[in-house]
NUDRENMI-426309 format. One line per 4 residues: number of its first residue (from 1); their letters; for each residue y, z, x of N, C-alpha, C. Coordinates in nm, 3 decimals, padded with zeros to 5 digits. Each point is the difference from the previous one (the first is absolute). Layout:
BEGIN
NUM = a = Y/Z/X/Y/Z/X/Y/Z/X | ...
//
This chain:
BEGIN
1 = mstd = -00.119/00.000/00.085/00.119/00.000/-00.085/00.124/00.000/00.089 | 00.100/-00.081/-00.034/00.119/-00.010/00.083/00.091/00.121/-00.020 | 00.088/00.022/00.100/00.095/00.110/-00.010/00.093/-00.019/-00.118 | 00.040/-00.126/-00.028/00.090/-00.025/-00.113/-00.062/00.044/-00.131
5 = vvde = -00.131/-00.026/-00.018/-00.067/00.041/-00.123/-00.005/00.151/-00.010 | -00.032/00.067/00.112/-00.003/00.146/00.000/00.136/00.056/-00.035 | 00.107/-00.058/00.061/00.135/00.049/-00.026/00.038/-00.017/-00.146 | -00.031/-00.117/-00.059/00.035/-00.024/-00.139/-00.077/00.092/-00.094
9 = telw = -00.127/00.028/00.033/-00.079/00.093/-00.081/00.061/00.139/00.004 | 00.037/00.045/00.119/00.061/00.133/00.014/00.131/00.006/-00.077 | 00.079/-00.106/00.007/00.128/-00.003/-00.072/-00.024/00.009/-00.150 | -00.102/-00.070/-00.049/-00.032/00.007/-00.143/-00.039/00.141/-00.041
13 = dlet = -00.082/00.065/00.083/-00.039/00.139/-00.028/00.121/00.090/-00.008 | 00.092/-00.013/00.095/00.119/00.085/00.002/00.090/-00.026/-00.120 | 00.012/-00.126/-00.039/00.081/-00.031/-00.118/-00.064/00.053/-00.127 | -00.133/-00.007/-00.007/-00.071/00.056/-00.116/00.022/00.151/-00.008
17 = laga = -00.014/00.068/00.114/00.021/00.144/00.003/00.145/00.037/-00.031 | 00.095/-00.083/00.045/00.141/00.028/-00.027/00.029/00.001/-00.150 | -00.079/-00.075/-00.076/00.018/-00.002/-00.145/-00.051/00.126/-00.069 | -00.076/00.081/00.071/-00.051/00.126/-00.056/00.106/00.107/00.018
21 = rrlg = 00.102/-00.003/-00.085/00.116/00.088/00.017/-00.036/00.147/-00.012 | -00.088/00.033/-00.092/-00.036/00.140/-00.018/-00.067/00.056/00.125 | -00.093/-00.079/00.056/-00.067/00.043/00.122/00.099/00.012/00.114 | 00.088/-00.099/00.016/00.098/00.003/00.107/00.093/00.120/-00.011
25 = dwmf = 00.047/00.027/-00.121/00.089/00.115/-00.019/-00.072/00.130/00.031 | -00.127/00.007/-00.039/-00.079/00.122/00.023/-00.022/00.021/00.150 | -00.031/-00.108/00.070/-00.019/00.011/00.145/00.130/00.044/00.068 | 00.112/-00.062/-00.039/00.126/00.037/00.063/00.039/00.143/-00.031
29 = eqfa = -00.036/00.046/-00.119/00.029/00.138/-00.038/-00.059/00.100/00.098 | -00.112/-00.036/00.063/-00.064/00.091/00.095/00.086/00.026/00.124 | 00.091/-00.093/00.030/00.078/00.010/00.123/00.150/00.016/-00.025 | 00.044/-00.015/-00.123/00.143/00.000/-00.030/00.075/00.122/00.056
33 = plvr = -00.058/00.121/-00.004/00.075/00.114/00.054/00.029/-00.008/00.150 | -00.074/-00.086/00.071/00.018/-00.013/00.145/00.098/-00.109/00.038 | 00.034/-00.089/-00.093/00.076/-00.121/00.031/00.147/00.034/00.022 | 00.051/-00.033/00.120/00.141/00.028/00.031/00.038/-00.068/00.132
37 = grav = 00.129/-00.009/00.024/00.055/-00.037/00.130/-00.048/-00.133/00.055 | -00.037/00.001/00.128/-00.056/-00.119/00.065/-00.148/-00.005/-00.034 | -00.043/-00.111/-00.059/-00.138/-00.010/-00.049/-00.068/-00.122/00.060 | -00.130/00.014/00.020/-00.084/-00.109/00.048/-00.117/-00.016/-00.096
41 = evga = -00.036/-00.126/-00.028/-00.126/-00.026/-00.070/-00.088/-00.085/00.091 | -00.113/00.054/00.037/-00.097/-00.072/00.083/-00.098/-00.070/-00.094 | -00.005/-00.133/00.008/-00.081/-00.077/-00.092/00.072/-00.016/-00.132 | 00.119/-00.058/00.004/00.087/-00.006/-00.118/-00.043/-00.104/-00.101
45 = gigt = -00.094/-00.088/00.036/-00.049/-00.099/-00.097/00.110/-00.091/-00.049 | 00.017/-00.008/-00.131/00.105/-00.085/-00.058/00.118/00.084/-00.050 | 00.002/00.128/00.036/00.116/00.082/-00.030/-00.008/00.080/-00.128 | -00.120/00.013/-00.056/-00.016/00.072/-00.126/00.050/00.144/00.010
49 = fser = -00.034/00.067/00.111/00.044/00.137/00.018/00.129/00.009/00.079 | 00.029/-00.102/00.080/00.127/-00.005/00.071/00.115/00.003/-00.100 | -00.013/-00.077/-00.107/00.103/-00.003/-00.103/00.020/00.137/-00.063 | -00.109/00.069/-00.025/00.010/00.134/-00.057/00.069/00.096/00.098
53 = mleh = -00.031/-00.011/00.129/00.065/00.086/00.099/00.150/-00.025/00.003 | 00.038/-00.127/-00.002/00.142/-00.034/00.005/00.072/00.048/-00.126 | -00.066/-00.012/-00.116/00.059/00.049/-00.124/00.013/00.152/00.002 | -00.088/00.066/00.076/00.002/00.146/00.009/00.116/00.050/00.087
57 = gvde = 00.061/-00.092/00.076/00.121/00.037/00.071/-00.012/00.024/00.148 | -00.096/-00.066/00.069/-00.006/00.015/00.145/00.122/-00.066/00.063 | 00.039/00.047/00.117/00.119/-00.053/00.067/-00.028/-00.132/00.070 | -00.119/-00.013/00.056/-00.036/-00.117/00.079/-00.151/-00.010/00.001
61 = alli = -00.053/-00.124/-00.001/-00.144/-00.018/-00.008/-00.047/-00.104/00.101 | -00.112/00.033/00.066/-00.072/-00.094/00.086/-00.132/-00.031/-00.068 | -00.023/-00.128/-00.031/-00.121/-00.043/-00.069/-00.086/-00.077/00.099 | -00.116/00.055/00.031/-00.090/-00.062/00.097/-00.115/-00.066/-00.073
65 = epev = -00.015/-00.131/00.018/-00.104/-00.077/-00.071/-00.039/-00.120/00.086 | -00.121/00.000/00.060/-00.039/-00.107/00.092/-00.041/-00.131/-00.066 | -00.041/00.003/-00.127/-00.049/-00.123/-00.064/00.117/-00.094/-00.033 | -00.013/-00.126/00.041/00.111/-00.096/-00.011/00.050/-00.016/-00.144
69 = pcaa = -00.086/-00.030/-00.099/00.053/-00.021/-00.136/00.064/00.125/-00.059 | -00.054/00.117/00.035/00.058/00.124/-00.052/00.136/00.027/00.064 | 00.010/-00.019/00.131/00.127/00.020/00.068/00.106/-00.097/-00.052 | -00.042/-00.123/-00.030/00.093/-00.097/-00.056/00.051/00.046/-00.136
73 = rlre = -00.087/00.056/-00.081/00.040/00.052/-00.130/00.097/00.117/00.015 | -00.025/00.086/00.098/00.092/00.112/00.026/00.138/-00.051/00.037 | 00.004/-00.101/00.083/00.131/-00.054/00.041/00.071/-00.066/-00.117 | -00.076/-00.063/-00.092/00.061/-00.056/-00.120/00.063/00.109/-00.086
77 = rfga = -00.069/00.111/-00.012/00.044/00.108/-00.089/00.113/00.083/00.060 | -00.009/00.025/00.132/00.091/00.099/00.059/00.084/-00.053/00.116 | -00.016/-00.129/00.034/00.065/-00.054/00.119/00.152/00.007/-00.005 | 00.058/00.001/-00.118/00.146/00.003/-00.011/00.057/00.141/00.013
81 = rgdv = -00.087/00.099/00.007/00.046/00.139/00.008/00.017/00.043/00.145 | 00.113/00.060/00.029/00.025/00.045/00.135/-00.072/00.128/00.036 | -00.056/00.069/-00.102/-00.068/00.126/00.026/-00.151/-00.015/00.009 | -00.051/-00.125/00.004/-00.143/-00.024/00.006/-00.032/-00.091/00.118
85 = tvsr = -00.100/00.041/00.080/-00.052/-00.082/00.110/-00.146/-00.031/-00.028 | -00.039/-00.126/00.013/-00.140/-00.041/-00.019/-00.057/-00.039/00.137 | -00.116/00.056/00.032/-00.065/-00.028/00.129/-00.144/-00.040/-00.022 | -00.048/-00.098/00.077/-00.138/-00.045/-00.010/-00.089/00.064/00.107
89 = dlip = 00.036/00.117/00.046/-00.078/00.066/00.104/-00.132/00.054/-00.054 | -00.090/00.026/00.095/-00.123/00.072/-00.027/00.016/00.145/00.044 | -00.076/00.086/-00.064/-00.004/00.143/00.034/-00.142/00.031/00.051 | -00.014/00.067/00.117/00.104/00.045/00.093/00.055/-00.114/00.084
93 = gspa = 00.107/00.028/00.073/00.060/-00.099/00.089/00.118/-00.072/-00.058 | 00.065/00.056/-00.101/00.113/-00.064/-00.066/00.131/00.029/00.074 | 00.065/-00.100/00.059/00.131/00.023/00.062/00.105/00.047/-00.100 | -00.007/-00.051/-00.123/00.098/00.041/-00.101/-00.014/00.148/-00.032
97 = ldaw = -00.125/00.048/-00.013/-00.021/00.142/-00.027/00.038/00.084/00.121 | -00.032/-00.048/00.121/00.037/00.072/00.121/00.151/00.018/00.010 | 00.075/-00.100/-00.048/00.147/00.007/00.007/00.055/00.109/-00.091 | -00.078/00.043/-00.099/00.043/00.105/-00.092/-00.060/00.136/00.038
101 = agsv = -00.058/00.010/00.118/-00.072/00.121/00.040/00.087/00.124/-00.014 | -00.057/00.102/-00.063/00.067/00.128/-00.014/00.112/00.004/-00.100 | 00.012/-00.103/-00.086/00.115/-00.006/-00.091/-00.037/-00.022/-00.147 | -00.129/-00.010/-00.031/-00.043/-00.036/-00.136/-00.017/00.126/-00.085
105 = dfll = 00.064/00.000/-00.115/-00.011/00.114/-00.092/-00.125/-00.007/-00.087 | -00.040/-00.123/-00.033/-00.119/-00.017/-00.085/-00.070/-00.129/00.038 | -00.132/00.008/00.017/-00.082/-00.118/00.030/-00.113/-00.007/-00.102 | -00.010/-00.114/-00.067/-00.102/-00.023/-00.103/-00.104/-00.098/00.052
109 = cqnv = -00.127/00.036/-00.017/-00.111/-00.087/00.043/-00.109/00.009/-00.106 | -00.009/-00.101/-00.085/-00.096/00.001/-00.110/-00.102/-00.113/00.015 | -00.127/00.037/-00.003/-00.108/-00.099/00.005/00.014/-00.093/00.121 | 00.032/00.060/00.114/00.017/-00.076/00.124/-00.088/00.055/00.112
113 = lehi = -00.005/00.132/00.015/-00.069/00.059/00.115/-00.146/-00.040/00.008 | -00.063/-00.022/-00.115/-00.141/-00.039/-00.002/-00.024/-00.139/00.057 | 00.107/-00.080/00.017/-00.013/-00.134/00.059/00.010/00.002/00.152 | 00.044/00.111/00.057/00.034/00.006/00.143/-00.114/00.062/00.079
117 = ader = -00.052/-00.075/00.096/-00.111/00.051/00.080/00.041/00.126/00.077 | 00.119/-00.004/00.061/00.047/00.112/00.081/00.086/00.091/-00.087 | -00.065/00.071/-00.091/00.074/00.080/-00.097/00.079/00.114/00.065 | -00.055/00.059/00.105/00.067/00.115/00.063/00.128/-00.042/00.070
121 = davg = -00.004/-00.111/00.071/00.123/-00.047/00.064/00.102/-00.045/-00.104 | -00.049/-00.055/-00.113/00.091/-00.041/-00.106/00.074/00.120/-00.058 | -00.074/00.106/-00.032/00.064/00.121/-00.054/00.088/00.064/00.106 | -00.042/-00.006/00.128/00.083/00.051/00.107/00.134/-00.071/00.008
125 = amae = -00.001/-00.132/-00.018/00.126/-00.076/00.002/00.089/00.038/-00.118 | -00.061/00.020/-00.116/00.078/00.044/-00.116/00.060/00.137/00.023 | -00.079/00.090/00.058/00.048/00.135/00.026/00.118/-00.001/00.098 | -00.008/-00.084/00.102/00.108/-00.007/00.098/00.128/-00.057/-00.060
129 = alap = -00.013/-00.081/-00.104/00.118/-00.056/-00.066/00.076/00.105/-00.080 | -00.070/00.103/-00.047/00.062/00.100/-00.086/00.101/00.086/00.076 | 00.109/00.032/-00.067/00.093/00.100/00.050/-00.063/00.138/-00.016 | 00.044/00.099/00.076/-00.046/00.137/-00.026/00.025/00.037/-00.146
133 = ggal = -00.104/00.044/-00.068/00.010/00.028/-00.143/-00.025/-00.121/-00.088 | -00.016/-00.119/00.061/-00.028/-00.121/-00.077/-00.139/00.002/-00.060 | -00.019/-00.074/-00.110/-00.124/00.005/-00.077/-00.075/-00.132/00.003 | -00.132/00.011/00.004/-00.091/-00.114/-00.013/-00.069/00.009/-00.135
137 = gllv = 00.004/-00.109/-00.077/-00.076/-00.011/-00.123/-00.109/-00.104/00.019 | -00.124/00.041/-00.019/-00.114/-00.085/00.033/-00.097/-00.005/-00.118 | -00.044/-00.119/-00.036/-00.104/-00.018/-00.101/-00.108/-00.087/00.059 | -00.126/00.047/-00.006/-00.114/-00.072/00.055/-00.116/00.003/-00.100
141 = pahp = -00.094/-00.095/00.010/-00.118/00.004/-00.088/-00.092/00.115/00.037 | -00.056/00.062/-00.102/-00.084/00.119/00.020/-00.148/-00.034/-00.014 | -00.084/00.088/00.054/-00.144/00.001/-00.020/-00.072/-00.117/00.069 | -00.054/00.022/00.119/-00.077/-00.105/00.066/-00.114/-00.056/-00.085
145 = wlfg = -00.056/00.079/-00.090/-00.110/-00.050/-00.082/00.045/-00.107/-00.099 | 00.131/-00.014/-00.023/00.052/-00.105/-00.087/00.018/-00.134/00.073 | -00.019/00.000/00.133/00.024/-00.122/00.077/-00.093/-00.111/-00.047 | 00.059/-00.118/-00.029/-00.082/-00.111/-00.049/00.068/-00.133/00.021
149 = nldr = -00.039/-00.099/-00.081/00.047/-00.136/00.021/00.150/-00.016/-00.018 | 00.060/00.078/-00.089/00.145/-00.011/-00.017/00.073/00.053/00.123 | -00.053/00.106/00.061/00.058/00.047/00.126/-00.011/-00.108/00.108 | -00.115/-00.064/00.008/-00.019/-00.105/00.101/00.096/-00.116/-00.025
153 = rfgh = 00.017/-00.035/-00.125/00.091/-00.111/-00.033/00.143/00.033/00.042 | 00.040/00.126/-00.016/00.136/00.040/00.036/00.015/00.028/00.150 | -00.109/-00.006/00.075/00.008/00.024/00.143/00.007/00.146/00.037 | -00.058/00.087/-00.082/00.001/00.143/00.030/-00.096/00.032/00.115
157 = erry = 00.044/00.082/00.091/-00.084/00.051/00.108/-00.081/00.121/-00.047 | 00.054/00.074/-00.098/-00.061/00.128/-00.039/00.060/00.049/-00.130 | -00.067/00.097/-00.061/00.055/00.086/-00.103/-00.003/00.143/00.055 | 00.083/00.088/-00.054/00.027/00.127/00.066/-00.059/00.121/-00.071
161 = trdh = -00.039/00.098/00.081/-00.026/00.134/-00.048/00.125/00.084/00.027 | 00.011/00.113/-00.069/00.113/00.089/00.022/00.003/00.051/00.144 | -00.117/00.040/00.052/-00.004/00.058/00.134/00.042/-00.101/00.106 | -00.049/-00.122/-00.012/00.036/-00.102/00.100/00.149/-00.032/-00.008
165 = lrdv = 00.052/-00.014/-00.120/00.141/-00.033/-00.015/00.089/00.111/00.056 | -00.034/00.124/-00.030/00.077/00.112/00.052/-00.004/00.001/00.154 | -00.116/-00.028/00.057/-00.015/-00.002/00.145/00.090/-00.106/00.062 | 00.006/-00.118/-00.061/00.085/-00.109/00.052/00.147/00.039/-00.006
169 = iega = 00.042/00.056/-00.113/00.141/00.035/-00.018/00.041/00.113/00.095 | -00.079/00.105/00.005/00.034/00.112/00.086/-00.012/-00.037/00.148 | -00.089/-00.095/00.030/-00.013/-00.047/00.138/00.125/-00.070/00.049 | 00.084/-00.049/-00.093/00.126/-00.064/00.036/00.114/00.100/00.010
173 = glrv = -00.031/00.129/-00.017/00.102/00.102/00.013/00.077/00.029/-00.126 | -00.049/-00.048/-00.114/00.067/00.022/-00.127/-00.062/00.119/-00.073 | 00.079/00.062/-00.084/-00.047/00.111/-00.082/-00.031/-00.050/-00.141 | -00.122/00.016/-00.045/-00.039/-00.043/-00.134/00.049/00.102/-00.102
177 = erly = 00.085/-00.047/-00.091/00.052/00.088/-00.105/-00.082/-00.011/-00.129 | -00.046/-00.121/-00.029/-00.085/-00.021/-00.118/-00.103/-00.107/00.035 | -00.122/00.017/-00.049/-00.106/-00.100/00.013/-00.083/00.010/-00.127 | 00.002/-00.103/-00.082/-00.065/00.012/-00.131/-00.055/-00.133/-00.050
181 = sfnm = -00.095/00.012/-00.093/-00.060/-00.118/-00.063/00.095/-00.058/-00.104 | -00.012/-00.130/-00.020/00.091/-00.072/-00.090/-00.074/-00.114/-00.068 | 00.028/-00.021/-00.128/-00.049/-00.115/-00.077/-00.150/00.008/-00.028 | -00.038/00.100/-00.076/-00.139/00.015/-00.040/-00.046/-00.117/-00.088
185 = lgva = 00.092/-00.051/-00.083/-00.034/-00.110/-00.090/-00.045/-00.124/00.077 | 00.057/-00.025/00.119/-00.032/-00.122/00.074/-00.138/-00.004/00.060 | -00.068/00.115/00.006/-00.132/00.004/00.065/-00.101/-00.087/-00.073 | 00.000/00.006/-00.133/-00.099/-00.076/-00.078/00.012/-00.150/00.026
189 = gwiv = 00.123/-00.051/-00.001/00.019/-00.143/00.025/-00.042/-00.041/00.139 | 00.023/00.088/00.098/-00.039/-00.031/00.137/-00.152/-00.005/00.013 | -00.068/00.092/-00.068/-00.146/00.000/00.003/-00.055/-00.130/-00.057 | 00.058/-00.047/-00.108/-00.044/-00.126/-00.063/00.017/-00.115/00.098
193 = nrhr = 00.112/-00.001/00.074/00.029/-00.110/00.092/-00.077/00.009/00.131 | -00.056/00.119/00.029/-00.054/00.025/00.134/-00.111/-00.098/00.038 | -00.082/-00.039/-00.095/-00.115/-00.084/00.032/00.012/-00.143/-00.053 | 00.115/-00.035/-00.056/00.018/-00.139/-00.044/00.004/-00.094/00.119
197 = rnpq = -00.054/-00.119/-00.020/-00.003/-00.097/00.110/00.141/-00.046/00.033 | 00.084/-00.023/-00.101/00.138/-00.044/00.020/00.095/00.098/-00.068 | 00.015/00.119/00.055/00.085/00.102/-00.064/00.147/-00.039/00.009 | 00.077/00.041/-00.100/00.142/-00.028/00.002/00.072/00.094/-00.096
201 = idar = 00.133/00.004/00.016/00.082/00.074/-00.095/00.020/-00.090/-00.121 | -00.061/00.037/-00.110/00.003/-00.079/-00.121/00.120/00.041/-00.086 | 00.085/-00.098/-00.034/00.122/00.031/-00.075/-00.031/00.062/-00.136 | -00.105/-00.046/-00.064/-00.035/00.055/-00.131/-00.047/00.145/00.012
205 = slra = -00.081/00.029/00.101/-00.045/00.138/00.022/00.117/00.091/00.036 | 00.096/-00.055/00.075/00.116/00.078/00.038/00.085/00.034/-00.121 | 00.010/-00.093/-00.094/00.074/00.029/-00.125/-00.070/00.110/-00.079 | -00.132/-00.004/-00.004/-00.074/00.106/-00.069/00.021/00.135/00.070
209 = yell = 00.001/-00.003/00.132/00.026/00.122/00.077/00.137/00.057/-00.035 | 00.100/-00.087/-00.009/00.136/00.044/-00.032/00.007/00.068/-00.138 | -00.079/-00.052/-00.094/-00.001/00.060/-00.134/-00.064/00.139/00.002 | -00.101/00.018/00.085/-00.071/00.128/00.007/00.072/00.103/00.087
213 = lppf = 00.096/-00.045/00.079/00.058/00.085/00.103/00.079/00.121/-00.050 | 00.083/-00.010/-00.105/00.088/00.113/-00.033/-00.069/00.136/-00.015 | -00.112/00.013/-00.073/-00.060/00.134/-00.009/-00.057/00.049/00.133 | -00.052/-00.091/00.083/-00.052/00.041/00.131/00.115/00.043/00.092
217 = rale = 00.111/-00.073/-00.009/00.118/00.038/00.079/00.049/00.139/-00.040 | 00.005/00.025/-00.130/00.043/00.132/-00.048/-00.095/00.109/00.046 | -00.131/-00.031/-00.001/-00.099/00.097/00.042/00.014/00.034/00.148 | 00.019/-00.103/00.084/00.012/00.024/00.143/00.132/00.069/00.036
221 = rrrt = 00.102/-00.016/-00.084/00.122/00.075/00.023/-00.023/00.150/-00.018 | -00.086/00.035/-00.094/-00.026/00.142/-00.027/-00.099/00.060/00.098 | -00.098/-00.080/00.041/-00.104/00.053/00.089/-00.051/-00.110/00.092 | -00.002/00.028/00.129/-00.051/-00.097/00.097/-00.148/-00.023/-00.026
225 = ppfg = -00.044/-00.127/-00.012/-00.141/-00.026/-00.029/-00.088/00.033/00.119 | -00.128/00.029/-00.024/-00.092/00.031/00.111/-00.034/-00.121/00.085 | 00.021/-00.121/-00.054/-00.025/-00.122/00.076/00.091/-00.108/-00.056 | 00.017/-00.107/00.077/00.082/-00.112/-00.044/-00.025/-00.120/00.087
229 = lsli = 00.055/-00.114/-00.041/-00.018/-00.123/00.077/00.070/00.010/00.136 | 00.106/00.080/00.008/00.081/00.010/00.121/00.021/00.145/00.040 | 00.044/00.016/00.125/00.051/00.127/00.050/00.147/-00.017/00.034 | 00.078/00.102/-00.029/00.144/-00.002/00.031/00.031/00.115/00.094
233 = vhar = 00.084/-00.029/00.097/00.047/00.100/00.095/00.152/00.004/00.001 | 00.055/00.121/-00.003/00.138/00.024/00.039/-00.007/00.078/00.131 | 00.056/-00.058/00.105/-00.001/00.066/00.130/00.141/-00.001/00.057 | 00.027/00.090/00.093/00.135/00.012/00.052/-00.004/00.024/00.152
237 = rpa = 00.097/-00.059/00.067/00.018/00.027/00.142/00.070/00.135/00.014 | -00.055/00.092/00.076/00.064/00.131/00.013/00.145/-00.012/00.045 | 00.085/00.082/-00.058/00.142/-00.005/00.035/00.022/00.051/00.141
//
């Protein structure tokens, strides 16, 4: 399969997910209290969450996205803004992120770390970018036993346990403030897709998920579920 086909498929997936407004708002809600000042999004995609960060009132944003069609979309959306920089760097080893070392108030990394072979150096680079007291918001796929064809299609290296994720974060010198399960409703759909020969994000299934989401969202607001499709971390660089 050519790179162009892979890129177009990924772009379609991101656009499909961007249409799931309830899911997007719920995901952003997990990090909204941390969003402020100079912000970075690692793996910004087509800007679905970048837009929410900017609407939340950050002063300046660095959007890191290595995929050509996604970076082009980011420049279309935000290129006219003087407070937004788009970079096609990879993590670790990003000159753009290195240039912001020690000055970032909030760094968001959602569904990205599982793609990176050198996860520890990647988190180390994010930690070095943070200002003292700066916060890292991280979302990763949970439960290695859920790993299947959809993970392979997305290029996932791994799914995470709580212990392994905590070890990676603390190994970078960050203090974990919260680590919790998220999105219990999504587990069933992932299990269905795990063994399909050609798994994909189905727009019709996503619409059904959006209809079912409100009571599950309300439930998780009241009580953290014992398991979920993802793990979320709030971590901070010691002041």
